[in-house]
PAZABA-126396 format. One record per residue (C-alpha): residue in one letter; x, y, z. Coordinates in Angstrom, 3 decimals, padded with zeros to 6 digits. Layout:
residues N
+---------+----------+----------+----------+
: residuo :       px :       py :       pz :
+---------+----------+----------+----------+
:       a :        X :        Y :        Z :
...
+---------+----------+----------+----------+
This chain:
residues 60
+---------+----------+----------+----------+
: residuo :       px :       py :       pz :
+---------+----------+----------+----------+
:       x :  112.905 :  089.468 :  093.441 :
:       x :  114.315 :  093.099 :  094.119 :
:       x :  111.854 :  095.431 :  095.752 :
:       x :  111.650 :  097.710 :  092.236 :
:       x :  110.478 :  094.435 :  090.414 :
:       x :  107.761 :  093.835 :  093.212 :
:       x :  106.496 :  097.567 :  092.906 :
:       x :  106.437 :  097.429 :  089.261 :
:       x :  104.436 :  093.816 :  089.347 :
:       x :  102.263 :  095.235 :  092.058 :
:       x :  101.153 :  098.332 :  090.054 :
:       x :  100.635 :  096.352 :  086.720 :
:       x :  098.060 :  094.297 :  088.735 :
:       x :  096.414 :  097.121 :  090.178 :
:       x :  095.554 :  098.704 :  087.111 :
:       x :  095.390 :  102.209 :  088.006 :
:       x :  097.935 :  105.472 :  089.141 :
:       x :  099.149 :  104.712 :  092.468 :
:       x :  100.902 :  107.251 :  094.755 :
:       x :  104.087 :  105.773 :  096.790 :
:       x :  102.098 :  105.931 :  100.097 :
:       x :  099.625 :  103.589 :  098.457 :
:       x :  102.423 :  101.176 :  097.540 :
:       x :  103.757 :  101.468 :  100.870 :
:       x :  100.534 :  100.413 :  102.665 :
:       x :  099.855 :  097.523 :  100.056 :
:       x :  103.397 :  095.870 :  100.224 :
:       x :  103.899 :  096.762 :  103.744 :
:       x :  107.584 :  098.301 :  103.473 :
:       x :  109.367 :  101.255 :  104.507 :
:       x :  108.557 :  104.433 :  102.581 :
:       x :  112.256 :  105.362 :  102.084 :
:       x :  112.734 :  101.870 :  100.476 :
:       x :  109.683 :  102.780 :  098.271 :
:       x :  110.900 :  106.245 :  097.148 :
:       x :  114.355 :  104.736 :  096.459 :
:       x :  112.757 :  101.991 :  093.903 :
:       x :  110.463 :  104.813 :  092.669 :
:       x :  113.557 :  106.689 :  091.632 :
:       x :  115.315 :  103.612 :  090.078 :
:       x :  112.035 :  103.141 :  088.106 :
:       x :  111.657 :  106.482 :  086.965 :
:       x :  115.168 :  106.825 :  085.636 :
:       x :  114.671 :  103.185 :  083.858 :
:       x :  111.587 :  104.659 :  082.112 :
:       x :  109.655 :  101.848 :  083.606 :
:       x :  106.904 :  104.196 :  085.472 :
:       x :  105.205 :  107.190 :  084.345 :
:       x :  103.088 :  109.950 :  085.928 :
:       x :  099.954 :  110.588 :  084.327 :
:       x :  098.460 :  112.593 :  087.137 :
:       x :  100.840 :  114.661 :  089.722 :
:       x :  102.179 :  112.334 :  092.242 :
:       x :  100.450 :  109.275 :  091.047 :
:       x :  102.432 :  106.694 :  088.920 :
:       x :  102.025 :  103.642 :  086.704 :
:       x :  103.815 :  101.410 :  084.437 :
:       x :  105.078 :  102.789 :  081.458 :
:       x :  103.182 :  101.209 :  078.242 :
:       x :  105.794 :  099.444 :  076.014 :
+---------+----------+----------+----------+
């Protein structure tokens, strides 16, 4: 399982918008890796930002 898949699954379980820092601390991974995964997820439109600097899975 790729990091972006782990992040997306974690965000779906969490149930509320999260910052990259919160994801980093919860999954214990490097912030740069989280930022790269967020960039890919945004490009794929898998996550959306309902509030500035916070992200959640896109509704499908």
